[in-house]
PyMOL commands that place a pseudoatom at each C-alpha (Angstrom):
pseudoatom trace, name=CA, resn=UNK, resi=1, chain=A, elem=C, hetatm=0, pos=[-63.233, -27.512, -36.097]
pseudoatom trace, name=CA, resn=UNK, resi=2, chain=A, elem=C, hetatm=0, pos=[-60.606, -30.062, -36.930]
pseudoatom trace, name=CA, resn=UNK, resi=3, chain=A, elem=C, hetatm=0, pos=[-60.247, -32.322, -39.924]
pseudoatom trace, name=CA, resn=UNK, resi=4, chain=A, elem=C, hetatm=0, pos=[-58.052, -35.291, -40.646]
pseudoatom trace, name=CA, resn=UNK, resi=5, chain=A, elem=C, hetatm=0, pos=[-57.611, -36.848, -44.062]
pseudoatom trace, name=CA, resn=UNK, resi=6, chain=A, elem=C, hetatm=0, pos=[-56.199, -40.288, -44.804]
pseudoatom trace, name=CA, resn=UNK, resi=7, chain=A, elem=C, hetatm=0, pos=[-56.581, -41.353, -48.439]
pseudoatom trace, name=CA, resn=UNK, resi=8, chain=A, elem=C, hetatm=0, pos=[-55.483, -44.893, -47.647]
pseudoatom trace, name=CA, resn=UNK, resi=9, chain=A, elem=C, hetatm=0, pos=[-58.538, -45.450, -45.474]
pseudoatom trace, name=CA, resn=UNK, resi=10, chain=A, elem=C, hetatm=0, pos=[-61.666, -46.515, -47.343]
pseudoatom trace, name=CA, resn=UNK, resi=11, chain=A, elem=C, hetatm=0, pos=[-64.270, -45.042, -45.028]
pseudoatom trace, name=CA, resn=UNK, resi=12, chain=A, elem=C, hetatm=0, pos=[-65.385, -41.572, -44.008]
pseudoatom trace, name=CA, resn=UNK, resi=13, chain=A, elem=C, hetatm=0, pos=[-66.364, -40.597, -40.464]
pseudoatom trace, name=CA, resn=UNK, resi=14, chain=A, elem=C, hetatm=0, pos=[-68.634, -37.576, -39.998]
pseudoatom trace, name=CA, resn=UNK, resi=15, chain=A, elem=C, hetatm=0, pos=[-69.940, -36.113, -36.770]
pseudoatom trace, name=CA, resn=UNK, resi=16, chain=A, elem=C, hetatm=0, pos=[-72.315, -33.171, -36.633]
pseudoatom trace, name=CA, resn=UNK, resi=17, chain=A, elem=C, hetatm=0, pos=[-73.133, -31.820, -33.180]
pseudoatom trace, name=CA, resn=UNK, resi=18, chain=A, elem=C, hetatm=0, pos=[-75.090, -28.884, -31.801]
pseudoatom trace, name=CA, resn=UNK, resi=19, chain=A, elem=C, hetatm=0, pos=[-75.570, -27.181, -28.456]
pseudoatom trace, name=CA, resn=UNK, resi=20, chain=A, elem=C, hetatm=0, pos=[-78.171, -28.970, -26.383]
pseudoatom trace, name=CA, resn=UNK, resi=21, chain=A, elem=C, hetatm=0, pos=[-79.886, -28.580, -23.002]
pseudoatom trace, name=CA, resn=UNK, resi=22, chain=A, elem=C, hetatm=0, pos=[-78.005, -29.270, -19.790]
pseudoatom trace, name=CA, resn=UNK, resi=23, chain=A, elem=C, hetatm=0, pos=[-79.021, -31.881, -17.188]
pseudoatom trace, name=CA, resn=UNK, resi=24, chain=A, elem=C, hetatm=0, pos=[-81.106, -29.382, -15.256]
pseudoatom trace, name=CA, resn=UNK, resi=25, chain=A, elem=C, hetatm=0, pos=[-82.877, -27.840, -18.278]
pseudoatom trace, name=CA, resn=UNK, resi=26, chain=A, elem=C, hetatm=0, pos=[-86.585, -28.521, -18.775]
pseudoatom trace, name=CA, resn=UNK, resi=27, chain=A, elem=C, hetatm=0, pos=[-85.951, -29.962, -22.275]
pseudoatom trace, name=CA, resn=UNK, resi=28, chain=A, elem=C, hetatm=0, pos=[-83.483, -32.597, -21.063]
pseudoatom trace, name=CA, resn=UNK, resi=29, chain=A, elem=C, hetatm=0, pos=[-86.002, -35.456, -21.207]
pseudoatom trace, name=CA, resn=UNK, resi=30, chain=A, elem=C, hetatm=0, pos=[-87.185, -34.419, -24.690]
pseudoatom trace, name=CA, resn=UNK, resi=31, chain=A, elem=C, hetatm=0, pos=[-83.641, -34.625, -26.045]
pseudoatom trace, name=CA, resn=UNK, resi=32, chain=A, elem=C, hetatm=0, pos=[-83.069, -37.977, -24.326]
pseudoatom trace, name=CA, resn=UNK, resi=33, chain=A, elem=C, hetatm=0, pos=[-86.264, -39.252, -25.987]
pseudoatom trace, name=CA, resn=UNK, resi=34, chain=A, elem=C, hetatm=0, pos=[-85.148, -37.859, -29.379]
pseudoatom trace, name=CA, resn=UNK, resi=35, chain=A, elem=C, hetatm=0, pos=[-81.828, -39.676, -29.057]
pseudoatom trace, name=CA, resn=UNK, resi=36, chain=A, elem=C, hetatm=0, pos=[-83.693, -42.952, -28.484]
pseudoatom trace, name=CA, resn=UNK, resi=37, chain=A, elem=C, hetatm=0, pos=[-86.090, -42.207, -31.360]
pseudoatom trace, name=CA, resn=UNK, resi=38, chain=A, elem=C, hetatm=0, pos=[-83.293, -41.680, -33.880]
pseudoatom trace, name=CA, resn=UNK, resi=39, chain=A, elem=C, hetatm=0, pos=[-81.424, -44.698, -32.522]
pseudoatom trace, name=CA, resn=UNK, resi=40, chain=A, elem=C, hetatm=0, pos=[-78.468, -46.482, -34.011]
pseudoatom trace, name=CA, resn=UNK, resi=41, chain=A, elem=C, hetatm=0, pos=[-77.835, -48.301, -37.264]
pseudoatom trace, name=CA, resn=UNK, resi=42, chain=A, elem=C, hetatm=0, pos=[-75.410, -51.101, -38.007]
pseudoatom trace, name=CA, resn=UNK, resi=43, chain=A, elem=C, hetatm=0, pos=[-75.772, -53.164, -41.226]
pseudoatom trace, name=CA, resn=UNK, resi=44, chain=A, elem=C, hetatm=0, pos=[-75.189, -56.399, -39.310]
pseudoatom trace, name=CA, resn=UNK, resi=45, chain=A, elem=C, hetatm=0, pos=[-78.054, -55.791, -36.870]
pseudoatom trace, name=CA, resn=UNK, resi=46, chain=A, elem=C, hetatm=0, pos=[-80.183, -53.179, -38.644]
pseudoatom trace, name=CA, resn=UNK, resi=47, chain=A, elem=C, hetatm=0, pos=[-81.722, -50.292, -36.749]
pseudoatom trace, name=CA, resn=UNK, resi=48, chain=A, elem=C, hetatm=0, pos=[-81.714, -50.375, -32.967]
pseudoatom trace, name=CA, resn=UNK, resi=49, chain=A, elem=C, hetatm=0, pos=[-84.350, -47.814, -32.067]
pseudoatom trace, name=CA, resn=UNK, resi=50, chain=A, elem=C, hetatm=0, pos=[-84.873, -47.788, -28.366]
pseudoatom trace, name=CA, resn=UNK, resi=51, chain=A, elem=C, hetatm=0, pos=[-83.064, -51.166, -28.400]
pseudoatom trace, name=CA, resn=UNK, resi=52, chain=A, elem=C, hetatm=0, pos=[-86.410, -53.069, -28.655]
pseudoatom trace, name=CA, resn=UNK, resi=53, chain=A, elem=C, hetatm=0, pos=[-88.132, -51.884, -31.839]
pseudoatom trace, name=CA, resn=UNK, resi=54, chain=A, elem=C, hetatm=0, pos=[-87.918, -53.748, -35.174]
pseudoatom trace, name=CA, resn=UNK, resi=55, chain=A, elem=C, hetatm=0, pos=[-86.053, -52.132, -38.103]
pseudoatom trace, name=CA, resn=UNK, resi=56, chain=A, elem=C, hetatm=0, pos=[-87.699, -49.571, -40.348]
pseudoatom trace, name=CA, resn=UNK, resi=57, chain=A, elem=C, hetatm=0, pos=[-87.227, -51.294, -43.702]
pseudoatom trace, name=CA, resn=UNK, resi=58, chain=A, elem=C, hetatm=0, pos=[-87.373, -48.216, -45.942]
pseudoatom trace, name=CA, resn=UNK, resi=59, chain=A, elem=C, hetatm=0, pos=[-84.826, -46.288, -43.887]
pseudoatom trace, name=CA, resn=UNK, resi=60, chain=A, elem=C, hetatm=0, pos=[-82.603, -49.396, -43.668]
pseudoatom trace, name=CA, resn=UNK, resi=61, chain=A, elem=C, hetatm=0, pos=[-82.661, -49.765, -47.503]
pseudoatom trace, name=CA, resn=UNK, resi=62, chain=A, elem=C, hetatm=0, pos=[-81.716, -46.105, -47.903]
pseudoatom trace, name=CA, resn=UNK, resi=63, chain=A, elem=C, hetatm=0, pos=[-78.774, -46.527, -45.490]
pseudoatom trace, name=CA, resn=UNK, resi=64, chain=A, elem=C, hetatm=0, pos=[-77.528, -49.573, -47.404]
pseudoatom trace, name=CA, resn=UNK, resi=65, chain=A, elem=C, hetatm=0, pos=[-77.677, -47.753, -50.747]
pseudoatom trace, name=CA, resn=UNK, resi=66, chain=A, elem=C, hetatm=0, pos=[-75.094, -45.187, -49.561]
pseudoatom trace, name=CA, resn=UNK, resi=67, chain=A, elem=C, hetatm=0, pos=[-72.962, -47.793, -47.767]
pseudoatom trace, name=CA, resn=UNK, resi=68, chain=A, elem=C, hetatm=0, pos=[-73.429, -46.510, -44.233]
pseudoatom trace, name=CA, resn=UNK, resi=69, chain=A, elem=C, hetatm=0, pos=[-71.435, -48.737, -41.906]
pseudoatom trace, name=CA, resn=UNK, resi=70, chain=A, elem=C, hetatm=0, pos=[-72.512, -47.160, -38.639]
pseudoatom trace, name=CA, resn=UNK, resi=71, chain=A, elem=C, hetatm=0, pos=[-74.873, -44.388, -37.528]
pseudoatom trace, name=CA, resn=UNK, resi=72, chain=A, elem=C, hetatm=0, pos=[-75.625, -43.289, -34.011]
pseudoatom trace, name=CA, resn=UNK, resi=73, chain=A, elem=C, hetatm=0, pos=[-77.457, -40.383, -32.419]
pseudoatom trace, name=CA, resn=UNK, resi=74, chain=A, elem=C, hetatm=0, pos=[-75.773, -38.990, -29.327]
pseudoatom trace, name=CA, resn=UNK, resi=75, chain=A, elem=C, hetatm=0, pos=[-77.055, -36.725, -26.576]
pseudoatom trace, name=CA, resn=UNK, resi=76, chain=A, elem=C, hetatm=0, pos=[-74.426, -35.908, -23.938]
pseudoatom trace, name=CA, resn=UNK, resi=77, chain=A, elem=C, hetatm=0, pos=[-75.766, -33.587, -21.242]
pseudoatom trace, name=CA, resn=UNK, resi=78, chain=A, elem=C, hetatm=0, pos=[-73.471, -31.930, -18.748]
pseudoatom trace, name=CA, resn=UNK, resi=79, chain=A, elem=C, hetatm=0, pos=[-74.265, -29.826, -15.681]
pseudoatom trace, name=CA, resn=UNK, resi=80, chain=A, elem=C, hetatm=0, pos=[-74.079, -26.532, -17.551]
pseudoatom trace, name=CA, resn=UNK, resi=81, chain=A, elem=C, hetatm=0, pos=[-74.371, -27.439, -21.252]
pseudoatom trace, name=CA, resn=UNK, resi=82, chain=A, elem=C, hetatm=0, pos=[-74.932, -30.369, -23.566]
pseudoatom trace, name=CA, resn=UNK, resi=83, chain=A, elem=C, hetatm=0, pos=[-74.212, -31.794, -27.032]
pseudoatom trace, name=CA, resn=UNK, resi=84, chain=A, elem=C, hetatm=0, pos=[-76.659, -33.388, -29.439]
pseudoatom trace, name=CA, resn=UNK, resi=85, chain=A, elem=C, hetatm=0, pos=[-75.762, -34.779, -32.807]
pseudoatom trace, name=CA, resn=UNK, resi=86, chain=A, elem=C, hetatm=0, pos=[-75.217, -37.658, -35.121]
pseudoatom trace, name=CA, resn=UNK, resi=87, chain=A, elem=C, hetatm=0, pos=[-72.151, -39.725, -35.967]
pseudoatom trace, name=CA, resn=UNK, resi=88, chain=A, elem=C, hetatm=0, pos=[-72.027, -41.475, -39.339]
pseudoatom trace, name=CA, resn=UNK, resi=89, chain=A, elem=C, hetatm=0, pos=[-69.314, -43.754, -40.678]
pseudoatom trace, name=CA, resn=UNK, resi=90, chain=A, elem=C, hetatm=0, pos=[-69.345, -45.204, -44.182]
pseudoatom trace, name=CA, resn=UNK, resi=91, chain=A, elem=C, hetatm=0, pos=[-68.183, -45.400, -47.756]
pseudoatom trace, name=CA, resn=UNK, resi=92, chain=A, elem=C, hetatm=0, pos=[-69.437, -42.270, -49.497]
for i in range(1, 92): cmd.bond("trace and resi %d" % i, "trace and resi %d" % (i + 1))
show_as sticks, trace
zoom trace
């Protein structure tokens, strides 16, 4: 684990990632679907869930209350392992 602190910068970036299935694992497609379901959030465009679904208004209001500038779910599968997690950037 590594941390970096810069008090001059007004935002915080947080990434939380876990072990996930590899490309050949039977749960690969489930994790790819989960990544699309969680989607991305940007205050300028709202939620981009599966890139074609309209924003969830309640979740969007909650994100705006805590000043989230960017949120994205990531699933990165490799041949022998994978990573799944969430990256959030904002003013906490």
